[in-house]
Backbone as JSON, one array per atom type, in Angstrom:
{
  "sequence": "MTYYPTCAVCRMEVDPSEDYVSVESEYRFTADRNDVDDYYLHWRCAMSVFDGWSEP",
  "N": [[0.83, -1.17, 0.0], [0.56, 2.19, -0.85], [1.61, 5.15, 0.69], [0.31, 8.36, 0.9], [0.72, 11.8, 1.67], [-1.58, 13.81, 3.65], [-3.8, 16.41, 2.74], [-3.63, 19.55, 4.29], [-5.82, 21.19, 4.33], [-8.23, 20.13, 3.04], [-8.11, 17.51, 3.83], [-7.87, 15.31, 2.16], [-6.01, 12.79, 0.3], [-2.77, 13.7, -0.95], [-1.56, 13.38, -4.0], [1.64, 12.79, -5.26], [2.07, 13.15, -7.98], [0.43, 15.16, -8.77], [-0.12, 18.77, -8.84], [1.1, 20.44, -6.03], [1.55, 22.04, -2.81], [4.12, 22.5, -0.49], [4.59, 23.19, 2.87], [6.62, 24.42, 5.42], [6.51, 24.69, 8.82], [7.57, 26.43, 11.63], [7.68, 26.34, 15.06], [8.56, 28.55, 17.47], [10.1, 28.51, 20.53], [11.0, 30.07, 23.58], [12.26, 28.92, 25.8], [12.48, 26.24, 25.22], [13.33, 23.61, 22.85], [12.89, 24.29, 19.37], [10.0, 23.41, 17.38], [9.37, 21.76, 14.33], [7.13, 21.41, 11.67], [5.85, 19.74, 8.79], [3.66, 20.5, 6.16], [1.3, 19.57, 3.68], [-0.44, 20.65, 0.8], [-3.07, 20.6, -1.58], [-2.8, 22.24, -4.72], [-5.02, 23.88, -5.4], [-6.3, 24.08, -2.93], [-4.35, 25.38, -1.42], [-4.27, 27.85, -2.76], [-6.8, 28.8, -2.15], [-6.52, 29.31, 0.53], [-4.26, 31.01, 0.72], [-4.89, 33.15, -0.9], [-4.84, 36.56, -1.47], [-2.82, 37.08, 0.33], [0.27, 38.82, 0.91], [3.68, 39.52, -0.04], [6.12, 39.23, 2.57]],
  "CA": [[0.0, 0.0, 0.0], [1.32, 3.42, -0.96], [1.17, 6.21, 1.6], [0.38, 9.73, 0.42], [0.39, 12.74, 2.75], [-2.94, 14.34, 3.65], [-3.89, 17.86, 2.57], [-3.91, 20.23, 5.55], [-7.07, 21.93, 4.22], [-9.4, 19.29, 2.75], [-7.85, 16.2, 4.45], [-7.79, 14.25, 1.15], [-4.62, 12.45, 0.0], [-2.07, 14.53, -1.94], [-0.79, 12.52, -4.89], [2.83, 13.54, -5.68], [2.06, 13.42, -9.41], [-0.38, 16.35, -8.96], [0.47, 20.01, -8.32], [0.85, 20.6, -4.6], [2.39, 23.0, -2.09], [4.68, 21.99, 0.75], [4.84, 24.3, 3.78], [7.31, 24.05, 6.65], [6.13, 25.61, 9.89], [8.46, 26.3, 12.79], [7.21, 26.93, 16.3], [9.73, 29.0, 18.23], [9.91, 28.61, 21.97], [12.15, 30.73, 24.17], [12.96, 28.08, 26.77], [12.59, 24.86, 24.74], [13.74, 23.4, 21.48], [11.86, 24.63, 18.39], [9.34, 22.3, 16.69], [9.14, 22.0, 12.91], [6.14, 20.52, 11.06], [5.66, 19.86, 7.35], [2.27, 20.39, 5.73], [1.1, 19.46, 2.24], [-1.73, 21.16, 0.39], [-3.33, 20.61, -3.01], [-2.59, 23.59, -5.25], [-6.28, 24.65, -5.3], [-6.54, 24.34, -1.5], [-3.38, 26.41, -1.01], [-4.68, 29.14, -3.32], [-7.98, 29.26, -1.42], [-6.07, 29.8, 1.84], [-3.26, 32.06, 0.59], [-5.37, 34.23, -1.77], [-4.87, 37.84, -0.78], [-1.61, 37.3, 1.11], [1.3, 39.56, 0.19], [5.05, 39.19, 0.35], [6.49, 39.89, 3.83]],
  "C": [[0.88, 1.24, 0.0], [0.74, 4.48, -0.04], [1.36, 7.56, 0.92], [0.05, 10.65, 1.59], [-1.03, 13.29, 2.58], [-2.89, 15.86, 3.52], [-4.31, 18.5, 3.89], [-5.24, 20.98, 5.52], [-8.25, 20.98, 4.08], [-9.28, 17.87, 3.31], [-7.89, 15.03, 3.47], [-6.31, 13.97, 0.87], [-4.06, 13.36, -1.09], [-1.18, 13.6, -2.75], [0.42, 13.32, -5.4], [2.9, 13.82, -7.18], [1.19, 14.63, -9.75], [0.39, 17.58, -8.49], [0.12, 20.13, -6.85], [1.83, 21.61, -4.03], [2.85, 22.33, -0.81], [5.05, 23.19, 1.62], [5.54, 23.76, 5.02], [7.01, 25.12, 7.69], [7.04, 25.35, 11.09], [7.85, 27.05, 13.96], [8.44, 27.29, 17.12], [9.37, 29.19, 19.69], [11.17, 29.23, 22.58], [12.94, 29.8, 25.09], [13.2, 26.66, 26.28], [13.12, 24.83, 23.31], [12.59, 23.74, 20.53], [11.3, 23.37, 17.74], [9.1, 22.68, 15.24], [8.16, 20.95, 12.4], [6.1, 20.79, 9.57], [4.2, 19.64, 7.02], [2.24, 20.33, 4.21], [-0.3, 19.92, 1.91], [-1.87, 20.97, -1.13], [-3.16, 22.06, -3.48], [-3.85, 24.45, -5.07], [-6.61, 24.98, -3.85], [-5.61, 25.44, -1.0], [-3.81, 27.78, -1.52], [-5.91, 29.67, -2.61], [-7.6, 29.83, -0.05], [-5.18, 31.04, 1.68], [-3.72, 33.23, -0.27], [-5.46, 35.53, -0.97], [-3.65, 38.1, 0.09], [-0.62, 38.09, 0.27], [2.67, 39.12, 0.7], [5.39, 39.89, 1.67], [7.52, 40.98, 3.6]]
}
C-alpha cells in the first residue's frame, strides 16, 4: 500500500504526481527546542487559503 500525505485543508490524499504546495512551519519557543512541522496542500486548496496574502 502506498502512503500519500494528507492535505492540511481538505484532508484528502495529496498525490505527488499532482500540483501541490509543501509548507514548513516552525514553532519557536524561548525556553525549549523549536518544533518543525511539514504540511502538504493541493494547489487549489493552497490558493484558497493564501489568496490575498502579500510578500512579507
